[in-house]
A tleap script that builds the chain and sets N, CA, C and O, in Angstrom:
source leaprc.protein.ff14SB
mol = sequence {
  NMET ARG LEU GLY THR LEU MET ALA PHE ILE
  ALA VAL LEU ALA LEU GLY GLN LEU PRO SER
  THR ALA ASN ALA PHE ALA CYS PRO LYS HIE
  PHE ALA ALA ALA GLN ALA ALA ILE ASP LYS
  VAL THR LYS ASP MET LYS GLY GLU MET SER
  LYS LYS MET ALA ALA ALA GLY MET ALA ALA
  ASP MET ALA LEU VAL HIE ALA LEU LEU ASP
  ASP ALA LYS MET LEU LEU ALA GLY ALA LYS
  HIE ASN HIE ALA LYS PRO GLN GLY LYS TYR
  ASP HIE ALA ARG ALA ILE ALA LYS ALA ASP
  ALA ALA LYS GLY SER ALA THR ALA ALA ASP
  ILE PHE HIE TRP LYS LEU MET GLY LYS CMET
}
set mol.1.N position { 10.696 29.726 5.169 }
set mol.1.CA position { 10.654 28.464 5.609 }
set mol.1.C position { 11.228 28.426 7.071 }
set mol.1.O position { 12.183 29.185 7.238 }
set mol.2.N position { 10.862 27.747 8.080 }
set mol.2.CA position { 11.474 27.809 9.301 }
set mol.2.C position { 12.642 26.761 9.417 }
set mol.2.O position { 12.535 25.600 9.023 }
set mol.3.N position { 13.748 27.285 9.989 }
set mol.3.CA position { 14.991 26.444 9.998 }
set mol.3.C position { 14.611 24.876 10.536 }
set mol.3.O position { 15.159 23.870 10.086 }
set mol.4.N position { 13.843 24.872 11.309 }
set mol.4.CA position { 13.446 23.200 11.846 }
set mol.4.C position { 12.784 22.426 10.503 }
set mol.4.O position { 13.205 21.315 10.182 }
set mol.5.N position { 12.038 22.895 9.973 }
set mol.5.CA position { 11.235 22.556 8.809 }
set mol.5.C position { 12.496 22.283 7.635 }
set mol.5.O position { 12.561 21.216 7.025 }
set mol.6.N position { 13.210 23.104 7.477 }
set mol.6.CA position { 14.434 23.013 6.484 }
set mol.6.C position { 15.258 21.923 6.742 }
set mol.6.O position { 15.565 21.128 5.854 }
set mol.7.N position { 15.685 21.815 8.033 }
set mol.7.CA position { 16.467 20.685 8.524 }
set mol.7.C position { 15.893 19.507 8.285 }
set mol.7.O position { 16.544 18.621 7.732 }
set mol.8.N position { 14.518 19.306 8.683 }
set mol.8.CA position { 13.871 17.971 8.480 }
set mol.8.C position { 13.844 17.644 7.027 }
set mol.8.O position { 14.224 16.529 6.670 }
set mol.9.N position { 13.429 18.517 6.159 }
set mol.9.CA position { 13.534 18.252 4.625 }
set mol.9.C position { 14.802 17.920 4.240 }
set mol.9.O position { 14.848 17.124 3.303 }
set mol.10.N position { 15.942 18.328 4.725 }
set mol.10.CA position { 17.301 18.090 4.207 }
set mol.10.C position { 17.604 16.620 4.699 }
set mol.10.O position { 18.267 15.832 4.025 }
set mol.11.N position { 17.025 16.297 6.019 }
set mol.11.CA position { 17.550 15.067 6.422 }
set mol.11.C position { 16.506 14.067 5.754 }
set mol.11.O position { 16.871 12.898 5.635 }
set mol.12.N position { 15.402 14.381 5.366 }
set mol.12.CA position { 14.660 13.315 4.464 }
set mol.12.C position { 15.406 13.049 3.434 }
set mol.12.O position { 15.704 11.882 3.183 }
set mol.13.N position { 15.861 14.155 2.611 }
set mol.13.CA position { 16.586 14.014 1.549 }
set mol.13.C position { 17.710 13.197 1.306 }
set mol.13.O position { 18.023 12.521 0.326 }
set mol.14.N position { 18.268 13.398 2.418 }
set mol.14.CA position { 19.694 12.655 2.502 }
set mol.14.C position { 19.458 11.165 2.869 }
set mol.14.O position { 20.333 10.309 2.737 }
set mol.15.N position { 18.470 10.971 3.240 }
set mol.15.CA position { 18.215 9.337 3.542 }
set mol.15.C position { 17.408 8.867 2.684 }
set mol.15.O position { 17.004 7.712 2.821 }
set mol.16.N position { 16.979 9.687 1.573 }
set mol.16.CA position { 16.121 9.213 0.585 }
set mol.16.C position { 14.793 8.506 1.002 }
set mol.16.O position { 14.506 7.382 0.590 }
set mol.17.N position { 14.145 9.099 1.690 }
set mol.17.CA position { 12.937 8.671 2.165 }
set mol.17.C position { 11.796 9.550 2.073 }
set mol.17.O position { 10.810 9.487 2.806 }
set mol.18.N position { 12.011 10.512 0.976 }
set mol.18.CA position { 10.948 11.457 0.790 }
set mol.18.C position { 9.723 10.778 0.286 }
set mol.18.O position { 9.741 10.042 -0.700 }
set mol.19.N position { 8.686 11.033 0.967 }
set mol.19.CA position { 7.318 10.421 0.507 }
set mol.19.C position { 6.788 10.893 -0.799 }
set mol.19.O position { 6.739 12.100 -1.039 }
set mol.20.N position { 6.369 9.956 -1.696 }
set mol.20.CA position { 5.803 10.345 -2.936 }
set mol.20.C position { 4.383 9.779 -3.053 }
set mol.20.O position { 3.942 8.882 -2.334 }
set mol.21.N position { 3.695 10.416 -4.066 }
set mol.21.CA position { 2.316 10.021 -4.246 }
set mol.21.C position { 2.268 8.475 -4.776 }
set mol.21.O position { 1.277 7.766 -4.605 }
set mol.22.N position { 3.383 8.063 -5.399 }
set mol.22.CA position { 3.487 6.572 -5.994 }
set mol.22.C position { 3.384 5.687 -4.818 }
set mol.22.O position { 2.547 4.784 -4.801 }
set mol.23.N position { 4.177 5.895 -3.849 }
set mol.23.CA position { 4.083 5.207 -2.540 }
set mol.23.C position { 2.985 5.286 -1.863 }
set mol.23.O position { 2.576 4.301 -1.248 }
set mol.24.N position { 2.409 6.306 -1.857 }
set mol.24.CA position { 1.217 6.681 -0.982 }
set mol.24.C position { -0.001 5.915 -1.605 }
set mol.24.O position { -0.916 5.575 -0.855 }
set mol.25.N position { -0.049 5.643 -2.874 }
set mol.25.CA position { -1.203 4.883 -3.662 }
set mol.25.C position { -0.888 3.363 -3.690 }
set mol.25.O position { -1.761 2.496 -3.730 }
set mol.26.N position { 0.517 3.116 -3.666 }
set mol.26.CA position { 0.819 1.567 -3.871 }
set mol.26.C position { 0.434 0.914 -5.241 }
set mol.26.O position { 0.087 -0.263 -5.340 }
set mol.27.N position { 0.519 1.708 -6.190 }
set mol.27.CA position { 0.344 1.374 -7.437 }
set mol.27.C position { 0.867 0.053 -8.176 }
set mol.27.O position { 0.231 -0.455 -9.100 }
set mol.28.N position { 1.962 -0.414 -7.740 }
set mol.28.CA position { 2.824 -1.652 -8.102 }
set mol.28.C position { 2.054 -2.741 -7.417 }
set mol.28.O position { 2.025 -3.835 -7.981 }
set mol.29.N position { 1.426 -2.589 -6.276 }
set mol.29.CA position { 0.651 -3.625 -5.796 }
set mol.29.C position { -0.605 -4.058 -6.551 }
set mol.29.O position { -0.894 -5.245 -6.705 }
set mol.30.N position { -1.286 -3.117 -6.981 }
set mol.30.CA position { -2.418 -3.229 -8.079 }
set mol.30.C position { -1.957 -3.871 -9.308 }
set mol.30.O position { -2.542 -4.789 -9.883 }
set mol.31.N position { -0.531 -3.150 -9.776 }
set mol.31.CA position { -0.180 -3.679 -10.972 }
set mol.31.C position { 0.133 -5.285 -10.702 }
set mol.31.O position { -0.493 -5.978 -11.504 }
set mol.32.N position { 0.659 -5.784 -10.101 }
set mol.32.CA position { 0.945 -7.251 -9.598 }
set mol.32.C position { -0.137 -8.102 -9.516 }
set mol.32.O position { -0.130 -9.209 -10.055 }
set mol.33.N position { -1.338 -7.542 -8.698 }
set mol.33.CA position { -2.271 -8.393 -8.640 }
set mol.33.C position { -3.045 -8.483 -10.059 }
set mol.33.O position { -3.623 -9.526 -10.365 }
set mol.34.N position { -3.039 -7.459 -10.835 }
set mol.34.CA position { -3.607 -7.350 -12.288 }
set mol.34.C position { -3.059 -8.675 -13.017 }
set mol.34.O position { -3.704 -9.617 -13.478 }
set mol.35.N position { -1.567 -8.441 -12.975 }
set mol.35.CA position { -0.669 -9.185 -14.033 }
set mol.35.C position { -0.803 -10.552 -13.443 }
set mol.35.O position { -0.949 -11.397 -14.326 }
set mol.36.N position { -0.800 -11.093 -12.092 }
set mol.36.CA position { -1.222 -12.325 -11.668 }
set mol.36.C position { -2.219 -13.009 -12.348 }
set mol.36.O position { -2.059 -14.058 -12.972 }
set mol.37.N position { -3.475 -12.255 -12.182 }
set mol.37.CA position { -4.650 -12.417 -12.738 }
set mol.37.C position { -4.613 -12.898 -14.315 }
set mol.37.O position { -5.093 -13.919 -14.808 }
set mol.38.N position { -3.997 -11.992 -14.844 }
set mol.38.CA position { -3.823 -12.155 -16.578 }
set mol.38.C position { -2.805 -13.269 -16.818 }
set mol.38.O position { -2.985 -13.919 -17.847 }
set mol.39.N position { -1.741 -13.610 -16.027 }
set mol.39.CA position { -0.995 -14.871 -16.064 }
set mol.39.C position { -1.446 -16.028 -15.832 }
set mol.39.O position { -1.024 -17.026 -16.416 }
set mol.40.N position { -2.411 -16.045 -14.902 }
set mol.40.CA position { -3.188 -17.122 -14.897 }
set mol.40.C position { -4.203 -17.761 -15.716 }
set mol.40.O position { -4.459 -18.961 -15.807 }
set mol.41.N position { -4.737 -16.777 -16.291 }
set mol.41.CA position { -5.796 -17.129 -17.608 }
set mol.41.C position { -4.796 -17.559 -18.886 }
set mol.41.O position { -5.154 -18.498 -19.596 }
set mol.42.N position { -3.678 -16.938 -19.136 }
set mol.42.CA position { -2.894 -17.062 -20.052 }
set mol.42.C position { -2.339 -18.294 -19.993 }
set mol.42.O position { -2.212 -18.961 -21.020 }
set mol.43.N position { -1.892 -18.801 -18.637 }
set mol.43.CA position { -1.498 -20.271 -18.619 }
set mol.43.C position { -2.579 -21.167 -18.757 }
set mol.43.O position { -2.308 -22.204 -19.363 }
set mol.44.N position { -3.712 -21.035 -18.358 }
set mol.44.CA position { -4.962 -22.008 -18.537 }
set mol.44.C position { -5.348 -22.212 -19.914 }
set mol.44.O position { -5.752 -23.291 -20.347 }
set mol.45.N position { -5.187 -20.928 -20.739 }
set mol.45.CA position { -5.602 -20.936 -22.058 }
set mol.45.C position { -4.461 -21.740 -23.047 }
set mol.45.O position { -4.688 -21.808 -24.255 }
set mol.46.N position { -3.354 -22.279 -22.531 }
set mol.46.CA position { -2.398 -22.861 -23.189 }
set mol.46.C position { -2.429 -24.310 -22.952 }
set mol.46.O position { -1.641 -25.124 -23.433 }
set mol.47.N position { -3.429 -24.560 -22.152 }
set mol.47.CA position { -3.591 -26.102 -21.756 }
set mol.47.C position { -4.405 -26.946 -22.764 }
set mol.47.O position { -5.176 -26.488 -23.608 }
set mol.48.N position { -4.118 -28.240 -22.549 }
set mol.48.CA position { -4.873 -29.132 -23.236 }
set mol.48.C position { -6.211 -28.869 -23.693 }
set mol.48.O position { -6.656 -28.843 -24.841 }
set mol.49.N position { -6.763 -28.682 -22.599 }
set mol.49.CA position { -8.451 -28.390 -22.537 }
set mol.49.C position { -8.707 -27.335 -23.630 }
set mol.49.O position { -9.615 -27.566 -24.428 }
set mol.50.N position { -7.940 -26.115 -23.751 }
set mol.50.CA position { -8.399 -25.152 -24.511 }
set mol.50.C position { -8.070 -25.577 -26.024 }
set mol.50.O position { -8.756 -25.042 -26.896 }
set mol.51.N position { -7.241 -26.343 -26.346 }
set mol.51.CA position { -6.998 -27.164 -27.590 }
set mol.51.C position { -8.113 -27.898 -28.010 }
set mol.51.O position { -8.480 -27.856 -29.184 }
set mol.52.N position { -8.654 -28.528 -27.210 }
set mol.52.CA position { -9.810 -29.724 -27.267 }
set mol.52.C position { -11.137 -28.720 -27.732 }
set mol.52.O position { -12.005 -29.020 -28.552 }
set mol.53.N position { -11.034 -27.568 -27.033 }
set mol.53.CA position { -12.228 -26.783 -26.918 }
set mol.53.C position { -12.326 -26.312 -28.318 }
set mol.53.O position { -13.361 -26.502 -28.958 }
set mol.54.N position { -11.262 -25.686 -28.844 }
set mol.54.CA position { -11.174 -24.973 -30.064 }
set mol.54.C position { -11.285 -26.089 -31.317 }
set mol.54.O position { -11.651 -25.702 -32.427 }
set mol.55.N position { -10.987 -27.325 -31.100 }
set mol.55.CA position { -11.118 -28.237 -31.952 }
set mol.55.C position { -12.635 -28.732 -31.913 }
set mol.55.O position { -13.161 -29.195 -32.925 }
set mol.56.N position { -13.265 -28.623 -30.794 }
set mol.56.CA position { -14.752 -29.086 -30.775 }
set mol.56.C position { -15.700 -27.664 -31.363 }
set mol.56.O position { -16.874 -27.552 -31.008 }
set mol.57.N position { -15.230 -26.914 -32.027 }
set mol.57.CA position { -16.218 -25.952 -32.441 }
set mol.57.C position { -16.530 -24.834 -31.641 }
set mol.57.O position { -17.526 -24.179 -31.947 }
set mol.58.N position { -15.693 -24.427 -30.444 }
set mol.58.CA position { -15.974 -23.640 -29.587 }
set mol.58.C position { -14.634 -22.384 -29.860 }
set mol.58.O position { -14.182 -21.678 -28.959 }
set mol.59.N position { -14.280 -22.357 -31.000 }
set mol.59.CA position { -13.348 -21.393 -31.309 }
set mol.59.C position { -13.924 -20.009 -31.240 }
set mol.59.O position { -13.253 -19.100 -30.752 }
set mol.60.N position { -15.056 -19.817 -31.673 }
set mol.60.CA position { -15.422 -18.482 -31.241 }
set mol.60.C position { -16.132 -17.945 -29.870 }
set mol.60.O position { -16.534 -16.793 -29.706 }
set mol.61.N position { -16.205 -18.974 -28.946 }
set mol.61.CA position { -16.347 -18.822 -27.662 }
set mol.61.C position { -14.796 -18.543 -27.184 }
set mol.61.O position { -14.638 -17.569 -26.448 }
set mol.62.N position { -13.908 -19.139 -27.461 }
set mol.62.CA position { -12.481 -18.842 -27.052 }
set mol.62.C position { -11.981 -17.520 -27.502 }
set mol.62.O position { -11.245 -16.853 -26.775 }
set mol.63.N position { -12.401 -17.073 -28.814 }
set mol.63.CA position { -12.092 -15.829 -29.128 }
set mol.63.C position { -12.608 -14.735 -28.126 }
set mol.63.O position { -11.901 -13.793 -27.769 }
set mol.64.N position { -13.921 -14.939 -27.695 }
set mol.64.CA position { -14.459 -14.170 -26.630 }
set mol.64.C position { -13.637 -13.882 -25.367 }
set mol.64.O position { -13.561 -12.777 -24.829 }
set mol.65.N position { -13.013 -15.041 -24.945 }
set mol.65.CA position { -12.261 -15.069 -23.598 }
set mol.65.C position { -10.920 -14.382 -24.134 }
set mol.65.O position { -10.295 -13.765 -23.272 }
set mol.66.N position { -10.430 -14.392 -25.309 }
set mol.66.CA position { -9.104 -13.614 -25.807 }
set mol.66.C position { -9.337 -12.031 -25.687 }
set mol.66.O position { -8.447 -11.245 -25.361 }
set mol.67.N position { -10.764 -11.644 -26.022 }
set mol.67.CA position { -10.880 -10.446 -26.018 }
set mol.67.C position { -11.047 -10.100 -24.706 }
set mol.67.O position { -10.502 -9.032 -24.428 }
set mol.68.N position { -11.539 -10.567 -23.926 }
set mol.68.CA position { -11.498 -10.065 -22.272 }
set mol.68.C position { -9.998 -10.204 -21.893 }
set mol.68.O position { -9.525 -9.261 -21.258 }
set mol.69.N position { -9.137 -11.312 -22.213 }
set mol.69.CA position { -7.863 -11.211 -21.805 }
set mol.69.C position { -7.129 -10.012 -22.491 }
set mol.69.O position { -6.279 -9.388 -21.855 }
set mol.70.N position { -7.471 -9.656 -23.879 }
set mol.70.CA position { -6.948 -8.528 -24.426 }
set mol.70.C position { -7.244 -7.139 -23.705 }
set mol.70.O position { -6.352 -6.301 -23.572 }
set mol.71.N position { -8.450 -6.953 -23.279 }
set mol.71.CA position { -8.830 -5.843 -22.573 }
set mol.71.C position { -8.213 -5.719 -21.222 }
set mol.71.O position { -8.209 -4.622 -20.663 }
set mol.72.N position { -7.660 -6.838 -20.626 }
set mol.72.CA position { -7.172 -6.742 -19.220 }
set mol.72.C position { -5.635 -6.245 -19.642 }
set mol.72.O position { -5.104 -5.339 -19.000 }
set mol.73.N position { -4.999 -6.847 -20.685 }
set mol.73.CA position { -3.790 -6.390 -20.977 }
set mol.73.C position { -3.631 -4.901 -21.232 }
set mol.73.O position { -2.625 -4.248 -20.954 }
set mol.74.N position { -4.748 -4.441 -21.795 }
set mol.74.CA position { -4.776 -3.127 -22.392 }
set mol.74.C position { -4.880 -2.039 -21.218 }
set mol.74.O position { -4.212 -1.005 -21.262 }
set mol.75.N position { -5.752 -2.332 -20.175 }
set mol.75.CA position { -6.066 -1.732 -19.040 }
set mol.75.C position { -4.771 -1.560 -18.315 }
set mol.75.O position { -4.408 -0.504 -17.797 }
set mol.76.N position { -4.020 -2.824 -18.321 }
set mol.76.CA position { -3.057 -2.715 -17.467 }
set mol.76.C position { -1.747 -2.034 -18.113 }
set mol.76.O position { -0.835 -1.640 -17.386 }
set mol.77.N position { -1.711 -1.946 -19.156 }
set mol.77.CA position { -0.806 -0.980 -19.918 }
set mol.77.C position { -0.996 0.519 -19.740 }
set mol.77.O position { -0.061 1.299 -19.559 }
set mol.78.N position { -2.250 0.851 -19.805 }
set mol.78.CA position { -2.615 1.851 -19.545 }
set mol.78.C position { -2.433 2.567 -18.162 }
set mol.78.O position { -2.181 3.758 -17.982 }
set mol.79.N position { -2.624 1.529 -17.172 }
set mol.79.CA position { -2.332 1.918 -15.792 }
set mol.79.C position { -0.926 2.352 -15.531 }
set mol.79.O position { -0.591 3.376 -14.935 }
set mol.80.N position { -0.081 1.367 -16.096 }
set mol.80.CA position { 1.447 1.520 -16.103 }
set mol.80.C position { 1.636 2.866 -16.634 }
set mol.80.O position { 2.239 3.609 -15.860 }
set mol.81.N position { 1.282 3.381 -17.749 }
set mol.81.CA position { 1.638 4.366 -18.410 }
set mol.81.C position { 0.991 5.794 -17.319 }
set mol.81.O position { 1.654 6.819 -17.161 }
set mol.82.N position { -0.143 5.611 -16.784 }
set mol.82.CA position { -0.505 6.510 -15.933 }
set mol.82.C position { 0.382 6.923 -14.741 }
set mol.82.O position { 0.578 8.051 -14.290 }
set mol.83.N position { 0.910 5.629 -14.310 }
set mol.83.CA position { 1.904 5.574 -13.030 }
set mol.83.C position { 3.237 6.177 -13.429 }
set mol.83.O position { 3.866 6.768 -12.550 }
set mol.84.N position { 3.762 6.093 -14.704 }
set mol.84.CA position { 5.002 6.148 -15.146 }
set mol.84.C position { 5.033 7.590 -15.167 }
set mol.84.O position { 5.902 8.148 -14.497 }
set mol.85.N position { 4.111 8.362 -15.924 }
set mol.85.CA position { 4.240 9.672 -16.145 }
set mol.85.C position { 2.958 10.468 -15.437 }
set mol.85.O position { 2.004 10.889 -16.090 }
set mol.86.N position { 3.067 10.577 -14.282 }
set mol.86.CA position { 2.057 10.884 -13.405 }
set mol.86.C position { 2.169 12.619 -13.561 }
set mol.86.O position { 3.233 13.236 -13.625 }
set mol.87.N position { 0.939 13.159 -13.600 }
set mol.87.CA position { 0.766 14.858 -13.464 }
set mol.87.C position { 0.464 15.157 -12.034 }
set mol.87.O position { 0.804 16.262 -11.609 }
set mol.88.N position { -0.193 14.227 -11.153 }
set mol.88.CA position { -0.283 14.458 -9.956 }
set mol.88.C position { -0.919 13.293 -9.156 }
set mol.88.O position { -0.670 12.202 -9.669 }
set mol.89.N position { -1.564 13.246 -8.197 }
set mol.89.CA position { -2.319 12.385 -7.390 }
set mol.89.C position { -3.189 11.661 -8.213 }
set mol.89.O position { -3.176 10.434 -8.113 }
set mol.90.N position { -4.102 12.320 -9.180 }
set mol.90.CA position { -5.181 11.880 -9.897 }
set mol.90.C position { -4.747 10.855 -10.802 }
set mol.90.O position { -5.458 9.896 -11.103 }
set mol.91.N position { -3.382 11.080 -11.317 }
set mol.91.CA position { -3.017 10.115 -12.401 }
set mol.91.C position { -2.791 8.772 -11.567 }
set mol.91.O position { -3.158 7.690 -12.025 }
set mol.92.N position { -2.183 8.886 -10.349 }
set mol.92.CA position { -1.840 7.629 -9.700 }
set mol.92.C position { -3.396 6.732 -9.230 }
set mol.92.O position { -3.575 5.514 -9.205 }
set mol.93.N position { -4.259 7.723 -8.931 }
set mol.93.CA position { -5.780 7.296 -8.638 }
set mol.93.C position { -6.156 6.353 -9.869 }
set mol.93.O position { -6.569 5.218 -9.633 }
set mol.94.N position { -6.024 6.790 -11.127 }
set mol.94.CA position { -6.505 6.656 -12.303 }
set mol.94.C position { -5.789 5.085 -12.688 }
set mol.94.O position { -6.355 4.136 -13.233 }
set mol.95.N position { -4.491 5.166 -12.251 }
set mol.95.CA position { -3.661 4.069 -12.589 }
set mol.95.C position { -4.091 2.844 -11.754 }
set mol.95.O position { -4.073 1.709 -12.231 }
set mol.96.N position { -4.455 3.095 -10.569 }
set mol.96.CA position { -5.042 1.913 -9.605 }
set mol.96.C position { -6.541 1.773 -10.288 }
set mol.96.O position { -6.872 0.604 -10.485 }
set mol.97.N position { -7.303 2.575 -10.600 }
set mol.97.CA position { -8.442 2.142 -11.273 }
set mol.97.C position { -8.368 1.311 -12.716 }
set mol.97.O position { -9.176 0.396 -12.877 }
set mol.98.N position { -7.577 1.565 -13.582 }
set mol.98.CA position { -7.392 0.923 -14.584 }
set mol.98.C position { -6.772 -0.444 -14.137 }
set mol.98.O position { -7.165 -1.441 -14.741 }
set mol.99.N position { -5.758 -0.611 -13.051 }
set mol.99.CA position { -5.273 -1.990 -12.724 }
set mol.99.C position { -6.342 -2.801 -12.213 }
set mol.99.O position { -6.450 -3.935 -12.680 }
set mol.100.N position { -7.213 -2.385 -11.267 }
set mol.100.CA position { -8.336 -3.053 -10.810 }
set mol.100.C position { -9.256 -3.449 -11.901 }
set mol.100.O position { -9.843 -4.527 -11.813 }
set mol.101.N position { -9.426 -2.705 -12.880 }
set mol.101.CA position { -10.267 -3.050 -13.975 }
set mol.101.C position { -9.629 -4.105 -14.805 }
set mol.101.O position { -10.261 -5.043 -15.292 }
set mol.102.N position { -8.288 -3.905 -14.955 }
set mol.102.CA position { -7.658 -4.997 -15.827 }
set mol.102.C position { -7.776 -6.474 -15.134 }
set mol.102.O position { -8.033 -7.505 -15.756 }
set mol.103.N position { -7.516 -6.372 -13.594 }
set mol.103.CA position { -7.867 -7.752 -12.796 }
set mol.103.C position { -9.256 -8.286 -12.805 }
set mol.103.O position { -9.527 -9.464 -12.573 }
set mol.104.N position { -10.223 -7.247 -13.119 }
set mol.104.CA position { -11.768 -7.552 -13.279 }
set mol.104.C position { -11.786 -8.335 -14.581 }
set mol.104.O position { -12.239 -9.479 -14.573 }
set mol.105.N position { -11.394 -7.876 -15.526 }
set mol.105.CA position { -11.414 -8.357 -17.130 }
set mol.105.C position { -10.534 -9.671 -16.967 }
set mol.105.O position { -11.046 -10.638 -17.530 }
set mol.106.N position { -9.440 -9.904 -16.387 }
set mol.106.CA position { -8.891 -11.056 -16.596 }
set mol.106.C position { -9.477 -12.212 -15.422 }
set mol.106.O position { -9.125 -13.391 -15.401 }
set mol.107.N position { -10.183 -11.750 -14.729 }
set mol.107.CA position { -10.853 -12.619 -13.651 }
set mol.107.C position { -12.277 -13.243 -14.391 }
set mol.107.O position { -12.724 -14.386 -14.291 }
set mol.108.N position { -12.826 -12.081 -15.170 }
set mol.108.CA position { -14.021 -12.589 -15.904 }
set mol.108.C position { -13.513 -13.344 -17.062 }
set mol.108.O position { -14.158 -14.377 -17.241 }
set mol.109.N position { -12.582 -13.158 -17.881 }
set mol.109.CA position { -11.870 -14.243 -18.616 }
set mol.109.C position { -11.605 -15.532 -18.204 }
set mol.109.O position { -11.693 -16.531 -18.919 }
set mol.110.N position { -11.242 -15.496 -16.908 }
set mol.110.CA position { -10.985 -16.763 -16.286 }
set mol.110.C position { -12.279 -17.450 -16.156 }
set mol.110.O position { -12.365 -18.537 -16.728 }
set mol.111.N position { -13.364 -16.990 -15.469 }
set mol.111.CA position { -14.624 -17.467 -15.113 }
set mol.111.C position { -15.283 -18.042 -16.488 }
set mol.111.O position { -15.730 -19.185 -16.586 }
set mol.112.N position { -15.278 -17.232 -17.367 }
set mol.112.CA position { -15.821 -17.446 -18.860 }
set mol.112.C position { -14.978 -18.846 -19.510 }
set mol.112.O position { -15.494 -19.637 -20.299 }
set mol.113.N position { -13.858 -18.920 -19.087 }
set mol.113.CA position { -12.969 -19.829 -19.721 }
set mol.113.C position { -13.571 -21.159 -18.831 }
set mol.113.O position { -13.777 -22.175 -19.495 }
set mol.114.N position { -13.824 -21.205 -17.576 }
set mol.114.CA position { -13.922 -22.352 -16.940 }
set mol.114.C position { -15.451 -22.701 -17.158 }
set mol.114.O position { -15.775 -23.879 -17.307 }
set mol.115.N position { -16.202 -21.894 -17.174 }
set mol.115.CA position { -17.833 -22.186 -17.791 }
set mol.115.C position { -17.761 -22.784 -19.032 }
set mol.115.O position { -18.572 -23.680 -19.267 }
set mol.116.N position { -16.848 -22.430 -19.987 }
set mol.116.CA position { -16.938 -23.146 -21.234 }
set mol.116.C position { -16.342 -24.650 -21.117 }
set mol.116.O position { -16.858 -25.579 -21.739 }
set mol.117.N position { -15.291 -24.807 -20.331 }
set mol.117.CA position { -14.809 -26.123 -19.988 }
set mol.117.C position { -15.818 -27.211 -19.382 }
set mol.117.O position { -15.704 -28.435 -19.438 }
set mol.118.N position { -16.761 -26.505 -18.830 }
set mol.118.CA position { -17.828 -27.111 -18.216 }
set mol.118.C position { -18.513 -27.784 -19.062 }
set mol.118.O position { -18.763 -28.956 -18.778 }
set mol.119.N position { -19.033 -27.179 -20.415 }
set mol.119.CA position { -19.520 -27.769 -21.428 }
set mol.119.C position { -18.954 -28.898 -22.261 }
set mol.119.O position { -19.639 -29.569 -23.032 }
set mol.120.N position { -17.704 -29.057 -22.062 }
set mol.120.CA position { -17.045 -30.267 -22.613 }
set mol.120.C position { -17.248 -31.493 -21.838 }
set mol.120.O position { -16.742 -32.551 -22.212 }
savepdb mol mol.pdb
quit
């Protein structure tokens, strides 16, 4: 290793600025977006309209909304696992894929929930 390269590496370590694959992939940003989508649907499902829908015989439909929401939560948990124990860049890429899929499932749950509310 050349002396200049070694000195630069030591300086980066001293400053705590060593780049990592986690930062390069910005996994937490994708996790936050998925969690926000999950939180929105969860909050909407606790509202008065959801209670009226369940009482109006739409419990089976509401169970399907819950299934989509459960899928989103499971995918997000898997994404966080891939990010926490990465074996390399591939695991970070999978974490992002799972987080984005989680956001998609939560968005689908939200759309389905709103469509059901339109039937009321």
